[in-house]
Rosetta silent file (secondary structure, phi, psi, omega in degrees, C-alpha in Angstrom):
SEQUENCE: XXXXXXXXXXXXXXXXXXXXXXXXXXXXXXXXXXXXXXXXXXXXXXXXXXXXXXXXXXXXXXXXXXXXXXXXXXXXXXXXXXXXXXXXXXXXXXXXXXXXXXXXXXXXXXXXXXXXXXXXXXXXXXXXXXXXXXXXXXXXXXXXXXXXXXXXXXXXXXXXXXXXXXXXXX
SCORE:     score description
SCORE:     0.000 S_00000001
   1 L     0.000  133.271  175.839  -26.504  -36.429  -21.114 S_00000001
   2 L   -62.435  126.169 -179.956  -27.931  -33.742  -23.566 S_00000001
   3 H   -56.496  -36.209 -179.195  -26.549  -34.856  -26.980 S_00000001
   4 H   -66.922  -17.954  178.854  -25.660  -31.177  -27.774 S_00000001
   5 H   -63.039  -20.246 -178.307  -23.220  -31.064  -24.875 S_00000001
   6 H   -77.539    4.040 -177.071  -20.813  -33.125  -27.058 S_00000001
   7 E  -119.561  149.618  168.200  -20.466  -29.861  -29.288 S_00000001
   8 E  -124.546  155.259 -177.869  -18.826  -26.616  -28.772 S_00000001
   9 E   -85.763  137.902  171.835  -19.611  -23.404  -30.585 S_00000001
  10 E  -128.820  171.142  176.943  -17.071  -21.801  -32.979 S_00000001
  11 L   -74.817  144.245  170.941  -17.177  -18.732  -35.234 S_00000001
  12 H   -53.626  -31.622  178.766  -18.350  -19.369  -38.877 S_00000001
  13 H   -66.835  -12.616  178.106  -14.974  -17.848  -39.855 S_00000001
  14 H   -87.255  -10.516 -176.981  -13.248  -20.896  -38.253 S_00000001
  15 L   -68.287  132.584 -178.661  -14.795  -23.337  -40.654 S_00000001
  16 L  -106.233  145.129  169.282  -12.154  -24.907  -42.868 S_00000001
  17 L    48.268   68.454  179.299  -12.317  -26.028  -46.532 S_00000001
  18 H   -57.995  -38.128 -179.974  -15.988  -25.510  -47.515 S_00000001
  19 H   -61.848  -39.399  176.513  -15.333  -27.083  -50.910 S_00000001
  20 H   -72.561  -42.231  179.600  -14.318  -30.326  -49.302 S_00000001
  21 H   -56.064  -50.038 -173.734  -17.029  -30.270  -46.676 S_00000001
  22 H   -87.822  -41.162 -172.049  -19.802  -29.869  -49.146 S_00000001
  23 H   -85.169  -31.620 -179.012  -18.508  -31.293  -52.511 S_00000001
  24 H  -104.483  -46.491 -175.143  -16.469  -34.302  -51.283 S_00000001
  25 L   -78.112  -27.432 -173.844  -17.721  -35.048  -47.700 S_00000001
  26 L    69.512  167.382  176.907  -21.394  -34.113  -48.493 S_00000001
  27 E  -143.501  168.323  171.556  -23.888  -32.719  -45.964 S_00000001
  28 E  -109.803  126.316  171.731  -27.418  -33.313  -44.714 S_00000001
  29 E   -91.475  120.253 -172.356  -29.987  -30.525  -44.993 S_00000001
  30 E  -119.003  134.498  178.624  -32.333  -31.052  -42.037 S_00000001
  31 E  -148.176  165.780 -174.201  -35.769  -29.617  -41.453 S_00000001
  32 E  -117.564  146.380  171.251  -38.870  -30.330  -39.359 S_00000001
  33 E  -129.424   91.738 -167.446  -42.386  -30.910  -40.248 S_00000001
  34 L    62.706 -116.882  179.985  -44.230  -30.679  -36.928 S_00000001
  35 L   -93.070  -11.821 -177.070  -42.846  -33.498  -34.881 S_00000001
  36 E   -90.097  135.205  178.103  -41.293  -35.315  -37.912 S_00000001
  37 E  -112.139  140.746  177.536  -37.710  -34.498  -38.844 S_00000001
  38 E  -136.262  151.347  178.260  -36.338  -35.230  -42.318 S_00000001
  39 E  -138.288  141.270  174.962  -32.856  -34.881  -43.862 S_00000001
  40 E  -126.848  145.315  179.791  -31.543  -35.056  -47.344 S_00000001
  41 E   -74.722  137.371  174.334  -28.060  -35.560  -48.612 S_00000001
  42 E  -139.326  146.911  178.213  -26.583  -32.709  -50.615 S_00000001
  43 L  -129.811    9.606  164.948  -23.239  -32.183  -52.342 S_00000001
  44 L  -113.319  133.192 -179.664  -23.983  -28.738  -53.819 S_00000001
  45 E   171.527 -177.192  178.842  -23.800  -25.659  -51.703 S_00000001
  46 E  -149.242  152.166  170.878  -21.727  -22.782  -50.492 S_00000001
  47 E  -130.218  132.478  178.968  -20.348  -21.225  -47.367 S_00000001
  48 E  -176.920 -147.287 -176.036  -19.231  -17.632  -47.541 S_00000001
  49 E  -130.132  136.103  171.994  -20.153  -13.939  -46.896 S_00000001
  50 E  -155.287  142.903 -176.061  -22.988  -12.049  -48.412 S_00000001
  51 L    56.327   32.906 -171.716  -24.666   -8.897  -47.258 S_00000001
  52 L    58.262   28.672  178.877  -21.899   -8.570  -44.636 S_00000001
  53 E  -133.826  144.340  170.298  -23.071  -11.745  -43.031 S_00000001
  54 E   -65.280  132.329 -177.422  -21.713  -15.347  -42.868 S_00000001
  55 E  -133.254  158.378  165.093  -23.999  -17.361  -45.054 S_00000001
  56 E  -122.172  148.735  177.270  -24.600  -20.859  -46.236 S_00000001
  57 E  -130.548  121.345  174.062  -26.451  -21.651  -49.521 S_00000001
  58 E  -119.965  156.536 -168.846  -28.163  -24.898  -50.052 S_00000001
  59 E  -122.521  129.378 -178.460  -29.985  -26.152  -53.108 S_00000001
  60 E  -136.460  123.628  179.026  -33.124  -28.299  -53.040 S_00000001
  61 L   -70.651  145.421 -174.231  -35.139  -29.796  -56.022 S_00000001
  62 L   -66.101  -26.225 -175.792  -38.880  -29.229  -55.789 S_00000001
  63 L   -85.143   -7.259  175.509  -39.744  -32.917  -55.953 S_00000001
  64 L   -71.333  139.479  177.586  -37.676  -33.723  -52.812 S_00000001
  65 H   -56.125  -38.610 -178.188  -39.638  -34.283  -49.581 S_00000001
  66 H   -64.077  -22.514 -179.500  -37.258  -31.870  -47.775 S_00000001
  67 H   -58.763  -53.905 -176.894  -38.304  -29.132  -50.215 S_00000001
  68 H   -62.130  -34.501  176.598  -41.761  -28.773  -48.745 S_00000001
  69 H   -70.998  -42.525  177.910  -40.331  -28.751  -45.179 S_00000001
  70 H   -60.878  -37.412  176.342  -37.751  -26.194  -46.106 S_00000001
  71 H   -63.909  -30.543 -174.751  -40.499  -23.927  -47.576 S_00000001
  72 H   -86.501  -22.705 -176.616  -42.362  -24.037  -44.275 S_00000001
  73 L  -101.166  147.433  172.587  -39.472  -23.332  -41.973 S_00000001
  74 L   -79.743  -27.671 -176.684  -37.502  -20.159  -41.248 S_00000001
  75 E  -130.214  147.906  178.452  -34.490  -22.048  -40.108 S_00000001
  76 E  -135.065  166.739  172.018  -32.592  -25.116  -41.208 S_00000001
  77 E  -125.614  148.494  175.427  -29.517  -27.061  -40.221 S_00000001
  78 E  -116.128  129.557 -178.015  -26.673  -28.429  -42.257 S_00000001
  79 E  -119.546  138.540 -173.618  -24.789  -31.427  -40.818 S_00000001
  80 E  -124.532  139.381 -171.832  -21.286  -32.481  -41.937 S_00000001
  81 L  -132.245  167.826  175.059  -19.706  -35.884  -41.348 S_00000001
  82 L   -86.775  174.345 -179.449  -16.426  -37.695  -41.926 S_00000001
  83 H   -65.097  -15.701  178.661  -16.079  -40.380  -44.686 S_00000001
  84 H   -68.912  -11.182  179.731  -16.988  -43.042  -42.186 S_00000001
  85 H  -110.514   20.945 -178.790  -20.650  -42.078  -42.602 S_00000001
  86 H   -57.265  -47.528  177.735  -20.662  -42.295  -46.418 S_00000001
  87 H   -53.624  -46.285 -175.473  -23.061  -45.258  -46.464 S_00000001
  88 H   -68.164  -36.923 -179.561  -25.541  -43.479  -44.236 S_00000001
  89 H   -68.757  -35.941  173.047  -25.345  -40.309  -46.331 S_00000001
  90 H   -59.599  -50.150 -178.587  -25.914  -42.451  -49.550 S_00000001
  91 H   -57.893  -45.372 -177.547  -29.019  -43.912  -47.889 S_00000001
  92 H   -66.872  -23.230 -175.748  -30.322  -40.327  -46.975 S_00000001
  93 H   -92.445  -18.128 -176.504  -29.727  -39.329  -50.610 S_00000001
  94 H  -105.976  -26.993  179.468  -31.593  -42.312  -52.211 S_00000001
  95 L   -95.213  149.883  174.532  -34.571  -42.880  -49.895 S_00000001
  96 L   -99.022  138.565  175.460  -37.466  -40.462  -49.396 S_00000001
  97 L   -66.787  -14.661  174.763  -38.654  -39.320  -45.976 S_00000001
  98 L   -65.636  -35.173 -170.629  -42.201  -39.628  -47.441 S_00000001
  99 L   -98.730  -18.068 -169.758  -41.723  -43.495  -47.410 S_00000001
 100 L  -160.703  167.757  173.300  -39.607  -44.162  -44.424 S_00000001
 101 L   -96.663   80.751 -173.045  -37.803  -42.793  -41.324 S_00000001
 102 H   -71.512  -15.391  176.824  -34.426  -42.626  -43.150 S_00000001
 103 H   -66.112  -47.454  169.772  -32.797  -40.787  -40.309 S_00000001
 104 H   -61.131  -47.646  178.953  -33.264  -43.900  -38.107 S_00000001
 105 H   -60.054  -27.352  179.068  -32.385  -46.223  -40.908 S_00000001
 106 L   -82.097   -9.974  179.624  -29.147  -44.389  -41.391 S_00000001
 107 L    86.421   23.108  175.641  -28.287  -44.839  -37.642 S_00000001
 108 L  -101.825  157.113  172.895  -28.763  -41.133  -36.853 S_00000001
 109 L  -128.899  162.735 -173.296  -30.568  -39.472  -33.999 S_00000001
 110 E  -127.374  155.001  172.085  -31.732  -35.893  -33.708 S_00000001
 111 E  -133.407  169.314 -179.590  -31.808  -33.156  -31.079 S_00000001
 112 E  -103.468  127.829  173.766  -33.494  -29.722  -30.940 S_00000001
 113 E  -114.224   90.601 -177.626  -31.095  -26.736  -31.109 S_00000001
 114 L    53.432   42.695  173.965  -33.185  -23.729  -30.222 S_00000001
 115 L    94.824   -2.958 -178.719  -36.092  -24.978  -32.342 S_00000001
 116 E  -115.193  128.164 -179.844  -34.061  -26.337  -35.217 S_00000001
 117 E   -69.607  140.869  177.275  -33.543  -30.109  -35.619 S_00000001
 118 E  -136.660  154.756 -179.425  -29.939  -31.281  -35.815 S_00000001
 119 E   -92.250  119.229 -174.445  -28.216  -34.600  -36.386 S_00000001
 120 L   -68.581  -21.102 -172.501  -26.316  -35.650  -33.267 S_00000001
 121 L   -86.796   -5.412 -173.540  -23.757  -37.854  -35.074 S_00000001
 122 L   -69.292  153.103  170.295  -22.423  -34.957  -37.222 S_00000001
 123 L   -84.377  -32.977  178.970  -18.912  -33.622  -36.792 S_00000001
 124 E  -135.969  133.575  178.136  -20.012  -30.054  -37.692 S_00000001
 125 E  -122.809  129.171  173.794  -23.529  -28.490  -37.457 S_00000001
 126 E  -118.272  124.675  179.689  -24.378  -25.199  -39.094 S_00000001
 127 E  -106.795  125.751 -178.927  -27.687  -23.595  -38.056 S_00000001
 128 E  -139.296  156.089 -179.760  -29.064  -20.886  -40.273 S_00000001
 129 E  -105.426  128.372 -179.566  -32.024  -18.551  -40.806 S_00000001
 130 E   -62.165  130.275  176.257  -33.384  -18.147  -44.336 S_00000001
 131 E  -111.796  -28.595 -170.353  -32.689  -14.614  -45.852 S_00000001
 132 E  -163.266  142.925  175.782  -33.446  -15.251  -49.517 S_00000001
 133 E  -145.204  139.506  167.731  -34.758  -18.041  -51.749 S_00000001
 134 E  -160.423  162.087  178.551  -35.219  -18.298  -55.495 S_00000001
 135 E   -80.812  146.428  167.736  -35.202  -20.881  -58.286 S_00000001
 136 L   -72.475  137.767 -168.745  -32.379  -21.414  -60.599 S_00000001
 137 L  -112.852  132.316 -177.441  -33.743  -20.156  -63.940 S_00000001
 138 H   -61.884  -37.553 -176.479  -33.021  -21.720  -67.370 S_00000001
 139 H   -78.875   -0.609 -177.919  -32.807  -18.376  -69.166 S_00000001
 140 H   -99.440   -4.422  177.399  -30.187  -17.145  -66.721 S_00000001
 141 L   -69.057  127.576  176.797  -27.523  -19.775  -67.781 S_00000001
 142 L   -87.222  -44.883  175.931  -24.531  -18.273  -69.445 S_00000001
 143 L  -101.058  104.176 -175.397  -22.999  -21.724  -70.116 S_00000001
 144 H   -67.920  -18.399  175.733  -25.850  -23.831  -71.462 S_00000001
 145 H   -56.316  -28.044  178.720  -23.821  -26.958  -70.946 S_00000001
 146 H   -69.726  -11.625  177.136  -24.834  -26.788  -67.303 S_00000001
 147 H   -68.332  -15.812  170.483  -28.379  -27.491  -68.320 S_00000001
 148 H   -45.009  -33.541 -174.685  -27.180  -31.106  -68.515 S_00000001
 149 H   -79.760   -1.047 -172.804  -28.017  -31.235  -64.794 S_00000001
 150 H  -131.949   49.628 -176.528  -31.643  -30.292  -65.485 S_00000001
 151 L   -66.044  -27.181 -179.964  -32.865  -32.675  -68.230 S_00000001
 152 L   -90.525    2.705 -174.799  -36.246  -32.875  -66.451 S_00000001
 153 L    60.349   27.142 -177.958  -36.351  -29.024  -66.016 S_00000001
 154 L   -93.374   65.154 -173.800  -36.521  -29.662  -62.283 S_00000001
 155 L   -66.105  135.827  179.471  -34.460  -26.624  -61.286 S_00000001
 156 L   -59.242  162.942  168.841  -33.232  -26.385  -57.713 S_00000001
 157 E  -112.362  130.582  177.869  -34.399  -23.597  -55.361 S_00000001
 158 E   -95.949  135.348  178.452  -31.450  -21.931  -53.713 S_00000001
 159 E  -115.070  122.569  174.651  -31.807  -20.953  -49.995 S_00000001
 160 E   -94.439  120.361 -174.008  -29.441  -18.342  -48.660 S_00000001
 161 E  -113.524  129.119  171.062  -29.125  -18.841  -44.868 S_00000001
 162 E   -73.993  129.551  178.995  -27.557  -16.428  -42.402 S_00000001
 163 E   -74.746  116.928  178.296  -25.286  -18.646  -40.270 S_00000001
 164 E   -94.507  -34.574 -172.236  -26.565  -18.209  -36.681 S_00000001
 165 E  -156.295  141.427  170.470  -24.466  -20.862  -35.085 S_00000001
 166 E  -122.317  130.678  177.079  -21.687  -23.397  -35.826 S_00000001
 167 E  -120.568  132.558  174.070  -21.229  -26.309  -33.564 S_00000001
 168 E  -119.179  148.723  177.372  -18.283  -28.789  -33.735 S_00000001
 169 E   -60.994  135.485  177.787  -17.736  -32.082  -31.944 S_00000001
 170 L   -69.835    0.000    0.000  -15.503  -31.644  -28.916 S_00000001
């Protein structure tokens, strides 16, 4: 059976509680480098509307292995899980894809969704095309207390993705 057959497509407007999905449940940002797929755990991001399009925003620090992959790709996927996958998401957030196959170590498998790698074990998959990207800039902070998150001056790059498809487990 094709692993993607276990999903059905919904409208991006049917997604519930983006704050919980991203901030509490976490997500995996997934990208491909040739044949190799890598995913990193993220708990910062947004789902919303911009430029009259449904969008997702994800943030990646430049030292992360996924950063180089995201830079090379036009499309990325975001995978959301239940709390039962917290240990696997922790592993994907602490190990580097440069050093190991953390997707396999976490017990995940991947499929190809129209050229974009996705994690089969997710409850929700968001596939998006990059529209815009830029670094968070130190001189743009209005509340300088937020610089606490950047002691090493390793500012995230924000990627605004137009949501092309949302898949949920049947």
